[in-house]
MIPADO-830272 format. One record per residue: residue in three letters; chain; x, y, z of N, C-alpha, C in turn. Coordinates in steps of 0.05 Angstrom, whole numbers. Each point is the difference from the previous one (the first is absolute). Layout:
    aa   ch      n.X      n.Y      n.Z     ca.X     ca.Y     ca.Z      c.X      c.Y      c.Z
   ala    A        X        Y        Z        X        Y        Z        X        Y        Z
...
# end
This chain:
    aa   ch      n.X      n.Y      n.Z     ca.X     ca.Y     ca.Z      c.X      c.Y      c.Z
   unk    A      288     -481       95      -28        4        6      -19      -26       -7
   unk    A      -10      -20       25      -27      -15      -13      -24       13       10
   unk    A      -14      -13      -29      -16        8       -8      -42      -10       13
   unk    A       -5        2        3      -21      -22        0      -20       -2      -21
   unk    A       12      -20        4      -15      -13      -42      -33        4        4
   unk    A      -21       10        4      -25       10        4      -15       20        3
   unk    A      -22       -9       -9      -12       40       -7       -7       -7       34
   unk    A        4       19        0      -17       18       36      -32        7      -13
   unk    A       -4      -14       38      -33        8       12       -8       23       -9
   unk    A       12       14        8      -14       35      -10       18        9      -13
   unk    A        1      -25      -39       15       19      -10      -13       27      -22
   unk    A      -37       -6       16      -23       16      -15        6       33       -1
   unk    A        2        3       37       11       16       18       30       12      -15
   unk    A       17      -16        8       20       13       -6        8       10      -37
   unk    A       -9      -11      -21       -7        9      -22       -4       30        1
   unk    A      -33        2       19       -8       30       -5       19        1       19
   unk    A       14        6       20       16       17        2       26       18      -19
   unk    A        6      -25       -8       27       17      -24      -19        2      -21
   unk    A      -15        4       -5      -17       26      -20        0       29       15
   unk    A       -2      -14       25       -7       41       12       11       13       -1
   unk    A       -9       28      -22       19       21      -16       -1       16       25
   unk    A      -21        3       26        6       12       11       25        9       18
   unk    A        5      -28        7       25       -9       20       18       -2       -2
   unk    A       39        0        0       17      -18      -17        1      -16       36
   unk    A      -19       27       17       11      -31       32      -13      -23       -7
   unk    A      -24       -5      -14      -26      -19       -9       22      -22       -9
   unk    A        9        9      -31       19      -13      -18       24       -6       10
   unk    A        4        5       18       32       -7       13       -5      -34       11
   unk    A      -33       14       19       12      -23       20      -11      -34      -15
   unk    A      -17       20      -34      -15      -27        1       25      -18      -22
   unk    A       15       15      -11       21      -15      -28       17      -17       23
   unk    A       12       18       28       15      -16       16      -23      -30       13
   unk    A      -27        4        7      -18      -24        6       14      -18      -19
   unk    A      -18        0      -25       -3       -4      -18       32      -17      -17
   unk    A       20       11        3       22      -13       -2       20      -20       14
   unk    A      -23       -7       24        8      -18       17      -14      -31      -20
   unk    A      -12        4      -23       -9      -28       -1        2        5      -50
   unk    A       -6      -25       -4       13        1      -28      -12      -19       -4
   unk    A      -23       24      -23      -23      -26        3      -16       28      -33
   unk    A      -16        7      -19       11        6      -28      -28       25        2
   unk    A        2      -11        8      -21       29       16        9       25       16
   unk    A       26      -15       20        8       22       24       26        2      -29
   unk    A       -2      -18      -19       34       10      -13      -10       17      -25
   unk    A      -21        6       -6      -15       20      -22        0       26       22
   unk    A       -3       -6       23       -7       36       18       34       10        1
   unk    A       10      -14        8       35       11        6       11       10      -34
   unk    A      -12      -15      -16       13        8      -18      -20       21      -19
   unk    A      -12       17        6      -19       14      -10       20       20       14
   unk    A       -1       -2       26        9       24       20       27        8       -1
   unk    A       14      -26      -18       31       11       -2        0        7      -21
   unk    A      -13       -2       -8        2       22      -32      -15       21       -7
   unk    A      -17        6       28      -18       35      -14      -10       -4       14
   unk    A        4        9       33       -3        8       36        6       26      -10
   unk    A       -7       26        3        8       23        9       23        4       14
   unk    A       -1       -3       31        0        2       27       38      -22      -12
   unk    A       20       26       -9       19      -34        7        2      -12       29
   unk    A        2       -3       31       10      -16        7      -22      -32        1
   unk    A      -27       18       -8      -17      -32        2        9       -5      -35
   unk    A       12        8      -17       10      -11      -38       21      -13       25
   unk    A       13       10        3       32      -20        0       -1      -26       33
   unk    A      -20       15       11       -7      -35       23       -3      -34      -22
   unk    A      -24       26      -19      -11      -22      -23        9      -14      -21
   unk    A       23        9       -6       15       12       -9       31      -25       10
   unk    A       11       -6       14       16       -6       17      -12      -36        6
   unk    A      -23      -15        3      -18      -14        8      -11      -10      -27
   unk    A      -10       20      -17        4      -11      -31       21      -22       -9
   unk    A       24        5        7       42        5        3      -21      -31        2
   unk    A        4       -1       33       -7      -21       15       -9      -25       -8
   unk    A      -27       14      -13      -21      -20       -3       27      -19      -33
   unk    A       16       18      -19        8       -3      -21      -33       16      -21
   unk    A       -9       15       -3      -18       12       -8       13        5      -35
   unk    A      -14      -12      -17       15       18      -32      -31       22       -6
   unk    A        7       10      -24      -25       11      -19       15       -5      -34
   unk    A      -10       -6       -9       -1      -12      -28       33      -16        6
   unk    A       -2      -26       16       22       -6       -1       32        5       10
   unk    A       -5       28       11       19       12        9        8       13       34
   unk    A        1        0       11       14       10       16      -27       17       13
   unk    A       -5       12       16       -5       22       -1       17       28       10
   unk    A        4       28       10       18       11      -18      -12       29       35
   unk    A       22        8        5       -8       18       13        0       30       -4
   unk    A      -18        7      -22       -8       28      -19       23       21       16
   unk    A        2       21       -7       -1       29       18      -16        7       -1
   unk    A       -3       21       25      -28       18       23      -14        0      -20
   unk    A      -28        3        3       -9       12      -17      -37      -10       14
   unk    A        5       39       20      -30      -10       10      -30       23      -19
   unk    A       12       -1      -20      -33       -5      -25       -9       23        6
   unk    A       18       38        5      -26       14       -3       30       18       -3
   unk    A      -16       22      -14       16       23      -18       -5       21       21
   unk    A        6       24        0        6       24        1      -44       17        4
   unk    A       16       -3      -33      -42       10       -1      -15      -20       21
   unk    A       -8      -16        3      -10      -23        4       -5        9       32
   unk    A       29       20       17        5       15       35      -31       10      -17
   unk    A        5       23      -14        6       14       -3      -45       10       -3
   unk    A      -10      -12       -9      -25      -11      -19      -13        1       40
   unk    A       16      -24        5      -21      -19       31        2       33        9
   unk    A       25        4       -1        6       25       32      -28       16       -3
   unk    A        2       20      -22      -15       11      -16      -25        9       16
   unk    A       -9      -32       -8      -30      -17       11      -10        0       25
   unk    A       24       -7        7       -4        7       31        2       23       15
   unk    A       20       18       -4      -14       32        2      -25        2       -5
   unk    A       -2        1      -26      -31       16      -12      -23      -10       25
   unk    A       -7      -28        0      -16       -5       13        4       -9       32
   unk    A       15        6       -3        8       10       31        4       35       17
   unk    A       -6        6      -34       -2       35       -1       13       13       25
   unk    A       28       -9        9       21        7        2       17       24       -1
   unk    A        0       17        9       14       21        3       33        8       10
   unk    A        3      -20       28       24        6       15        1      -36       -1
   unk    A       28      -11       -6       -1      -19       -1        3      -21       35
   unk    A      -18        1       -1        2      -26       27        0      -40        8
   unk    A       23        0      -10        9      -32       -5      -23       -2       10
   unk    A        6       -6       22      -26      -35        9      -24        3      -15
   unk    A       -9       15       -3      -21        1      -21        2       -2      -26
   unk    A       29       14       -7        7       -8      -32       -2      -35        3
   unk    A       16       -6       10        8      -43        0      -14        3        2
   unk    A      -32      -12       17      -25      -10        6      -20       10      -34
   unk    A        4       17      -16      -20        3      -21       18      -20      -20
   unk    A       24        0        0       23        0      -17       -2      -38       -1
   unk    A        3       -2       22      -15      -40       10      -13      -18       -6
   unk    A      -27       37       -7      -30      -28       -1       -7       13      -37
   unk    A       18       32       -7       -2      -12      -26       24      -17      -13
   unk    A        8        1        8       33      -30      -14       16      -23       27
   unk    A      -26      -23       -5       12        4       28       35      -15      -21
   unk    A       -9      -24      -12       29        1      -25       13       25       -1
   unk    A        5        4      -10       15       25       -2       14       11       38
   unk    A      -14        4       11        0        2       30       28      -21       13
   unk    A      -13      -26       -5       20      -18       19       21        8      -23
   unk    A        5        3      -28       19      -15       -8       31       20       11
   unk    A      -20       39        0        9        7       -1       28        4       40
   unk    A      -34      -12       16       15       -3       27       31      -28       -5
   unk    A       -2      -11       -3       15      -14      -11       20       14      -12
   unk    A        7        1      -18       24       21      -22       12       13       24
   unk    A      -23       37        8       31       10       13      -11      -11       32
   unk    A       -8      -16        3        7       -3       36       -8       21       25
   unk    A       26       12        3       -2       14       22       -7       39       -6
   unk    A       13       -6      -30        1       31      -14      -38       -2      -21
   unk    A      -13      -26        5      -24       -1      -15      -17       34       15
   unk    A        6       12       24      -21       29       15       19       18      -21
   unk    A       22        4       -3        7       25      -15        1      -13      -39
   unk    A        5      -17       -6      -13       -7      -28      -20       20        1
   unk    A      -32      -18       16      -24       16        0        0       41        1
   unk    A       16       19        9        8       20        4        5       -2      -17
   unk    A       32       -1      -11       11        4      -34      -24        1      -25
   unk    A      -28      -28       -6        3        7        0      -20       17      -20
   unk    A      -26        7       31      -15       10        6        9       31      -14
   unk    A       22       15       12       17       31        3       12       -6      -24
   unk    A       -5      -21      -23        9        8      -24      -24       -2      -24
   unk    A      -31        5       14      -18      -14      -18       -3       28      -22
   unk    A      -15       -1      -26       -5       36       -3      -16        4       16
   unk    A       12       31       -6      -23       22       20      -26        2      -18
   unk    A      -20       -2       20      -21        6      -21      -16       27      -10
   unk    A       -5        2      -13        0       46      -16      -28       11       11
# end
């Protein structure tokens, strides 16, 4: 793969998009665009995302670009570790209970819940949307239905 050996004109905009924790799609687009260039600024962003992004498809894309650029960490080639979304089940329970409590939801309404969930914790919503894919709605229902009942 041939890289352009310069800094993109819109580098600040791309770096900002790459740091948008609320949209995996925007980060993926930014990584793909940054991956066309070989300069220190793009290398730093690609490396950070390849090592730390919670959305696996974004992380894998950055990792592949990093390999092509020969990016290293502490003098060693970086590697793609095991998948880690960065959340525990207790994190979901806390957020779901808060959404349920604040929306005063007696009966489950998927669209209302998703709207409040996205507003309350956009990063978690984004990560789980990518992680669960087509099973996202069912996952929300299952977590909601397994929440501890109020006494």
